[in-house]
LODOMAR-855866 format. One record per atom (N, C-alpha, C, CB): residue in three letters; residue number from 0; atom name; x, y, z negated. Coordinates in Angstrom, 2 decimals. Glycine has a CB too. Layout:
// residues N
@type:ALA&seq:NUM&atom:CA&u:X&v:Y&w:Z
...
This chain:
// residues 41
@type:MET&seq:0&atom:N&u:16.31&v:-3.89&w:-23.45
@type:MET&seq:0&atom:CA&u:15.37&v:-4.90&w:-23.05
@type:MET&seq:0&atom:C&u:14.88&v:-4.58&w:-21.64
@type:MET&seq:0&atom:CB&u:14.19&v:-4.98&w:-24.05
@type:THR&seq:1&atom:N&u:14.77&v:-5.62&w:-20.82
@type:THR&seq:1&atom:CA&u:14.29&v:-5.47&w:-19.45
@type:THR&seq:1&atom:C&u:12.93&v:-6.13&w:-19.33
@type:THR&seq:1&atom:CB&u:15.29&v:-6.07&w:-18.44
@type:ILE&seq:2&atom:N&u:12.01&v:-5.45&w:-18.67
@type:ILE&seq:2&atom:CA&u:10.68&v:-5.99&w:-18.43
@type:ILE&seq:2&atom:C&u:10.68&v:-6.68&w:-17.08
@type:ILE&seq:2&atom:CB&u:9.58&v:-4.88&w:-18.50
@type:ALA&seq:3&atom:N&u:10.29&v:-7.95&w:-17.04
@type:ALA&seq:3&atom:CA&u:10.20&v:-8.69&w:-15.78
@type:ALA&seq:3&atom:C&u:8.76&v:-8.64&w:-15.29
@type:ALA&seq:3&atom:CB&u:10.67&v:-10.16&w:-15.96
@type:ILE&seq:4&atom:N&u:8.59&v:-8.20&w:-14.06
@type:ILE&seq:4&atom:CA&u:7.28&v:-8.13&w:-13.44
@type:ILE&seq:4&atom:C&u:7.26&v:-9.15&w:-12.31
@type:ILE&seq:4&atom:CB&u:6.95&v:-6.67&w:-12.91
@type:ILE&seq:5&atom:N&u:6.43&v:-10.19&w:-12.48
@type:ILE&seq:5&atom:CA&u:6.38&v:-11.28&w:-11.50
@type:ILE&seq:5&atom:C&u:5.19&v:-11.06&w:-10.58
@type:ILE&seq:5&atom:CB&u:6.29&v:-12.67&w:-12.21
@type:LEU&seq:6&atom:N&u:5.48&v:-11.03&w:-9.28
@type:LEU&seq:6&atom:CA&u:4.46&v:-10.77&w:-8.28
@type:LEU&seq:6&atom:C&u:4.43&v:-11.89&w:-7.27
@type:LEU&seq:6&atom:CB&u:4.71&v:-9.42&w:-7.58
@type:GLY&seq:7&atom:N&u:3.24&v:-12.33&w:-6.89
@type:GLY&seq:7&atom:CA&u:3.13&v:-13.43&w:-5.93
@type:GLY&seq:7&atom:C&u:2.44&v:-13.01&w:-4.65
@type:GLY&seq:7&atom:CB&u:2.38&v:-14.57&w:-6.55
@type:THR&seq:8&atom:N&u:1.26&v:-12.42&w:-4.77
@type:THR&seq:8&atom:CA&u:0.48&v:-12.07&w:-3.58
@type:THR&seq:8&atom:C&u:0.30&v:-10.56&w:-3.50
@type:THR&seq:8&atom:CB&u:-0.89&v:-12.77&w:-3.60
@type:ARG&seq:9&atom:N&u:-0.12&v:-10.10&w:-2.34
@type:ARG&seq:9&atom:CA&u:-0.31&v:-8.66&w:-2.13
@type:ARG&seq:9&atom:C&u:-1.32&v:-8.08&w:-3.13
@type:ARG&seq:9&atom:CB&u:-0.79&v:-8.40&w:-0.70
@type:PRO&seq:10&atom:N&u:-2.46&v:-8.75&w:-3.39
@type:PRO&seq:10&atom:CA&u:-3.39&v:-8.20&w:-4.38
@type:PRO&seq:10&atom:C&u:-2.76&v:-8.04&w:-5.77
@type:PRO&seq:10&atom:CB&u:-4.61&v:-9.08&w:-4.49
@type:GLU&seq:11&atom:N&u:-1.88&v:-8.95&w:-6.14
@type:GLU&seq:11&atom:CA&u:-1.20&v:-8.83&w:-7.44
@type:GLU&seq:11&atom:C&u:-0.30&v:-7.60&w:-7.46
@type:GLU&seq:11&atom:CB&u:-0.38&v:-10.10&w:-7.75
@type:ILE&seq:12&atom:N&u:0.36&v:-7.34&w:-6.36
@type:ILE&seq:12&atom:CA&u:1.23&v:-6.16&w:-6.27
@type:ILE&seq:12&atom:C&u:0.39&v:-4.90&w:-6.44
@type:ILE&seq:12&atom:CB&u:2.00&v:-6.12&w:-4.93
@type:ILE&seq:13&atom:N&u:-0.76&v:-4.86&w:-5.77
@type:ILE&seq:13&atom:CA&u:-1.64&v:-3.69&w:-5.85
@type:ILE&seq:13&atom:C&u:-2.15&v:-3.51&w:-7.28
@type:ILE&seq:13&atom:CB&u:-2.83&v:-3.82&w:-4.88
@type:LYS&seq:14&atom:N&u:-2.53&v:-4.60&w:-7.95
@type:LYS&seq:14&atom:CA&u:-3.03&v:-4.52&w:-9.32
@type:LYS&seq:14&atom:C&u:-1.95&v:-4.07&w:-10.30
@type:LYS&seq:14&atom:CB&u:-3.59&v:-5.86&w:-9.75
@type:MET&seq:15&atom:N&u:-0.71&v:-4.45&w:-10.04
@type:MET&seq:15&atom:CA&u:0.39&v:-4.12&w:-10.96
@type:MET&seq:15&atom:C&u:1.01&v:-2.76&w:-10.68
@type:MET&seq:15&atom:CB&u:1.45&v:-5.18&w:-10.89
@type:ALA&seq:16&atom:N&u:0.65&v:-2.11&w:-9.60
@type:ALA&seq:16&atom:CA&u:1.25&v:-0.82&w:-9.23
@type:ALA&seq:16&atom:C&u:1.17&v:0.21&w:-10.36
@type:ALA&seq:16&atom:CB&u:0.56&v:-0.27&w:-7.99
@type:PRO&seq:17&atom:N&u:0.03&v:0.38&w:-11.04
@type:PRO&seq:17&atom:CA&u:0.00&v:1.35&w:-12.15
@type:PRO&seq:17&atom:C&u:0.97&v:1.01&w:-13.28
@type:PRO&seq:17&atom:CB&u:-1.41&v:1.44&w:-12.71
@type:VAL&seq:18&atom:N&u:1.15&v:-0.28&w:-13.55
@type:VAL&seq:18&atom:CA&u:2.07&v:-0.70&w:-14.60
@type:VAL&seq:18&atom:C&u:3.51&v:-0.37&w:-14.19
@type:VAL&seq:18&atom:CB&u:1.93&v:-2.23&w:-14.89
@type:ILE&seq:19&atom:N&u:3.84&v:-0.65&w:-12.94
@type:ILE&seq:19&atom:CA&u:5.19&v:-0.37&w:-12.43
@type:ILE&seq:19&atom:C&u:5.46&v:1.13&w:-12.47
@type:ILE&seq:19&atom:CB&u:5.36&v:-0.90&w:-10.99
@type:ARG&seq:20&atom:N&u:4.47&v:1.93&w:-12.04
@type:ARG&seq:20&atom:CA&u:4.62&v:3.39&w:-12.07
@type:ARG&seq:20&atom:C&u:4.82&v:3.90&w:-13.50
@type:ARG&seq:20&atom:CB&u:3.40&v:4.08&w:-11.44
@type:GLU&seq:21&atom:N&u:4.07&v:3.35&w:-14.43
@type:GLU&seq:21&atom:CA&u:4.21&v:3.79&w:-15.83
@type:GLU&seq:21&atom:C&u:5.59&v:3.44&w:-16.38
@type:GLU&seq:21&atom:CB&u:3.11&v:3.15&w:-16.70
@type:CYS&seq:22&atom:N&u:6.10&v:2.28&w:-16.01
@type:CYS&seq:22&atom:CA&u:7.46&v:1.90&w:-16.42
@type:CYS&seq:22&atom:C&u:8.47&v:2.90&w:-15.87
@type:CYS&seq:22&atom:CB&u:7.81&v:0.47&w:-15.94
@type:GLN&seq:23&atom:N&u:8.29&v:3.32&w:-14.62
@type:GLN&seq:23&atom:CA&u:9.19&v:4.30&w:-14.01
@type:GLN&seq:23&atom:C&u:9.11&v:5.63&w:-14.75
@type:GLN&seq:23&atom:CB&u:8.84&v:4.50&w:-12.51
@type:CYS&seq:24&atom:N&u:7.88&v:6.08&w:-15.05
@type:CYS&seq:24&atom:CA&u:7.69&v:7.37&w:-15.75
@type:CYS&seq:24&atom:C&u:8.33&v:7.37&w:-17.13
@type:CYS&seq:24&atom:CB&u:6.20&v:7.68&w:-15.88
@type:ARG&seq:25&atom:N&u:8.27&v:6.24&w:-17.80
@type:ARG&seq:25&atom:CA&u:8.82&v:6.14&w:-19.16
@type:ARG&seq:25&atom:C&u:10.31&v:5.79&w:-19.16
@type:ARG&seq:25&atom:CB&u:8.06&v:5.10&w:-19.96
@type:GLY&seq:26&atom:N&u:10.87&v:5.53&w:-17.99
@type:GLY&seq:26&atom:CA&u:12.30&v:5.21&w:-17.89
@type:GLY&seq:26&atom:C&u:12.65&v:3.83&w:-18.43
@type:GLY&seq:26&atom:CB&u:13.09&v:6.24&w:-18.62
@type:LEU&seq:27&atom:N&u:11.71&v:2.91&w:-18.39
@type:LEU&seq:27&atom:CA&u:11.96&v:1.55&w:-18.89
@type:LEU&seq:27&atom:C&u:12.70&v:0.73&w:-17.85
@type:LEU&seq:27&atom:CB&u:10.63&v:0.86&w:-19.27
@type:ASP&seq:28&atom:N&u:13.60&v:-0.13&w:-18.32
@type:ASP&seq:28&atom:CA&u:14.29&v:-1.05&w:-17.42
@type:ASP&seq:28&atom:C&u:13.30&v:-2.11&w:-16.97
@type:ASP&seq:28&atom:CB&u:15.53&v:-1.71&w:-18.11
@type:ARG&seq:29&atom:N&u:13.27&v:-2.39&w:-15.68
@type:ARG&seq:29&atom:CA&u:12.35&v:-3.39&w:-15.16
@type:ARG&seq:29&atom:C&u:13.01&v:-4.16&w:-14.04
@type:ARG&seq:29&atom:CB&u:11.07&v:-2.73&w:-14.67
@type:CYS&seq:30&atom:N&u:12.49&v:-5.35&w:-13.83
@type:CYS&seq:30&atom:CA&u:13.01&v:-6.22&w:-12.78
@type:CYS&seq:30&atom:C&u:11.80&v:-6.82&w:-12.06
@type:CYS&seq:30&atom:CB&u:13.95&v:-7.34&w:-13.36
@type:GLY&seq:31&atom:N&u:11.70&v:-6.62&w:-10.76
@type:GLY&seq:31&atom:CA&u:10.61&v:-7.19&w:-9.99
@type:GLY&seq:31&atom:C&u:11.01&v:-8.55&w:-9.43
@type:GLY&seq:31&atom:CB&u:10.19&v:-6.24&w:-8.86
@type:ILE&seq:32&atom:N&u:10.16&v:-9.54&w:-9.63
@type:ILE&seq:32&atom:CA&u:10.42&v:-10.89&w:-9.12
@type:ILE&seq:32&atom:C&u:9.28&v:-11.25&w:-8.19
@type:ILE&seq:32&atom:CB&u:10.55&v:-11.93&w:-10.29
@type:ARG&seq:33&atom:N&u:9.60&v:-11.51&w:-6.93
@type:ARG&seq:33&atom:CA&u:8.59&v:-11.90&w:-5.94
@type:ARG&seq:33&atom:C&u:8.68&v:-13.40&w:-5.71
@type:ARG&seq:33&atom:CB&u:8.77&v:-11.14&w:-4.61
@type:SER&seq:34&atom:N&u:7.52&v:-14.05&w:-5.75
@type:SER&seq:34&atom:CA&u:7.52&v:-15.50&w:-5.53
@type:SER&seq:34&atom:C&u:7.43&v:-15.83&w:-4.03
@type:SER&seq:34&atom:CB&u:6.34&v:-16.16&w:-6.28
@type:SER&seq:35&atom:N&u:7.14&v:-14.82&w:-3.21
@type:SER&seq:35&atom:CA&u:6.98&v:-15.01&w:-1.76
@type:SER&seq:35&atom:C&u:5.93&v:-16.07&w:-1.45
@type:SER&seq:35&atom:CB&u:8.32&v:-15.40&w:-1.13
@type:GLU&seq:36&atom:N&u:4.90&v:-16.11&w:-2.29
@type:GLU&seq:36&atom:CA&u:3.83&v:-17.08&w:-2.15
@type:GLU&seq:36&atom:C&u:3.14&v:-16.97&w:-0.78
@type:GLU&seq:36&atom:CB&u:2.80&v:-16.89&w:-3.27
@type:VAL&seq:37&atom:N&u:2.97&v:-15.75&w:-0.30
@type:VAL&seq:37&atom:CA&u:2.26&v:-15.54&w:0.95
@type:VAL&seq:37&atom:C&u:3.00&v:-16.17&w:2.13
@type:VAL&seq:37&atom:CB&u:2.07&v:-14.05&w:1.20
@type:ARG&seq:38&atom:N&u:4.30&v:-16.15&w:2.11
@type:ARG&seq:38&atom:CA&u:5.09&v:-16.72&w:3.21
@type:ARG&seq:38&atom:C&u:4.95&v:-18.23&w:3.31
@type:ARG&seq:38&atom:CB&u:6.55&v:-16.36&w:3.04
@type:LEU&seq:39&atom:N&u:4.58&v:-18.88&w:2.19
@type:LEU&seq:39&atom:CA&u:4.46&v:-20.33&w:2.20
@type:LEU&seq:39&atom:C&u:3.16&v:-20.82&w:2.83
@type:LEU&seq:39&atom:CB&u:4.57&v:-20.84&w:0.79
@type:LEU&seq:40&atom:N&u:2.18&v:-19.94&w:2.94
@type:LEU&seq:40&atom:CA&u:0.87&v:-20.35&w:3.49
@type:LEU&seq:40&atom:C&u:0.90&v:-20.47&w:4.99
@type:LEU&seq:40&atom:CB&u:-0.20&v:-19.37&w:3.10
């Protein structure tokens, strides 16, 4: 199973950093999806 982590803005990335790190520590498969929301503004 792969965990999808959807990120849109810089604050969301900062808030999700502990979750991403924990996935790395536990060796879980993960996929980061960026919406590039900031570039559209």
